[in-house]
Every structure is written in structure tokens, then in C-alpha cells.
N, C-alpha and C positions, 0 to 999 in steps of 0.2 A: 544850497546847490546838493544835487542829488547824484549818486554814482550807480554803475551798473557793473556787477561782477559777471565775467563773462567765464564760464568752464566748457572747454570742448574737448570730446573724446572721440576717439577712433575705435568702432567696434570689431571685435574679431572676424565675425560673419554676420549673415542677417538675422540668425535667431539671438544671437547676442545684442544685435541692434534693437530689436524688439523687446528684449528683456531690459536693456539700459533706458528705453523710452518709457516703459511701465513703473521702471523703479524710481526714475526722476519725477514722472507725474505723481506717483505715491509722495514722494518728499515734499513736493510742493505743498500738501496740506500741512505739514509740519513746519515749514519755513516760515509762514505765516505769524507763527507765534514769537518768533525772533525779535528782539527790539529792533526799530528803525527799519524794519521791512517796509516796502510799499509795494512791488508786485513782482511776479517771476513768469516765466516763460520756459516751455522745452522746445526747441527746436530739432528737427529732422532734416538731416540734407535729403533732398529730392534725387533719388537714383544713386545713393552713396552709402556710408557706412558711419558718417560723422553723425553725432548728437551733441546739441548745446543745451546747457541750462543758464539762463539769464534771470538775475536776481538783481532789483533795483532797491536801493537804500537811502535814507534820508542824509545821511553824511559818509564822508570817507571813514570816520573812526568806526560807525555802526556795520559798513562793509567790511572791513577788516576785523572787527569782532566776530562777525559771521564767518569769516575765512579761516579764523583759528577755534571755532567752536566744535563741539562734541558732536553735532548735526552735521557739519560742513566735512568732518572727519569720517563720520559714519558714510556719508553719501559716496565719498571717494573709495572706501572699504569695499561699498557694495558693488560698485560700478568697475574696479578694478579688475576682477577676474575675468569679466567680458570685453576687456580693452585691449588694444595693442598700443604699445610705448605708455608714455607719460601724458596725463592730461595736461592741455593748456589753460591756465588761469589768468585772467587779466583784469584789472580794473580800469574802468573808464569814467571820465566826468561827463555828464549829461549836459550838452551845450544848449539845446533847444527841443 
């Protein structure tokens, strides 16, 4: 069973929104080397300031390992100065 980790952040403004998009797109190149990684996508709210990072993993365990990894902490640290509030991070089972 696969699991998708969803991280959603709210950008401070339009400039921050673009910066977060770039940072997350750059991060995808490095996430691919993580154990259990299947795929990822960066989502940008149409006419809004939210940005999402979806990563899909081959098991709950690998998704949780990524969540506590140095790369995940780096992604949070890089986006944090550009966001309002705390990011929302949730783990979902992929049903179909």
C-alpha cells in the first residue's frame, strides 16, 4: 500500500509564493534519492497564495522516515521565512 504525504504552506505574498514554488521544485530533484520514494508534485493554488508538496511513498514507514529526515527539515527551514503560520502536513493512504 502506498502513502502520500501532503504539505501545504501559505505564502506571505506573491513574491514569497513564487519563491516557495521554486524552492519546492528544486527540492524534488533531491527527494528522489530517499528510500521508498515513488513520485512528487508541487501544487500552486490558482489565484491564491497556497503551495503544496505531495510526495508518494511505498509504505507508511518510508513516508514517516522522510518526515523526520534531514531533507524534510531542510525543506521546512527554507520555506518557513516565506510563509504565514505553520505548514499543514498530513499522511494519506492511497486507495486507488
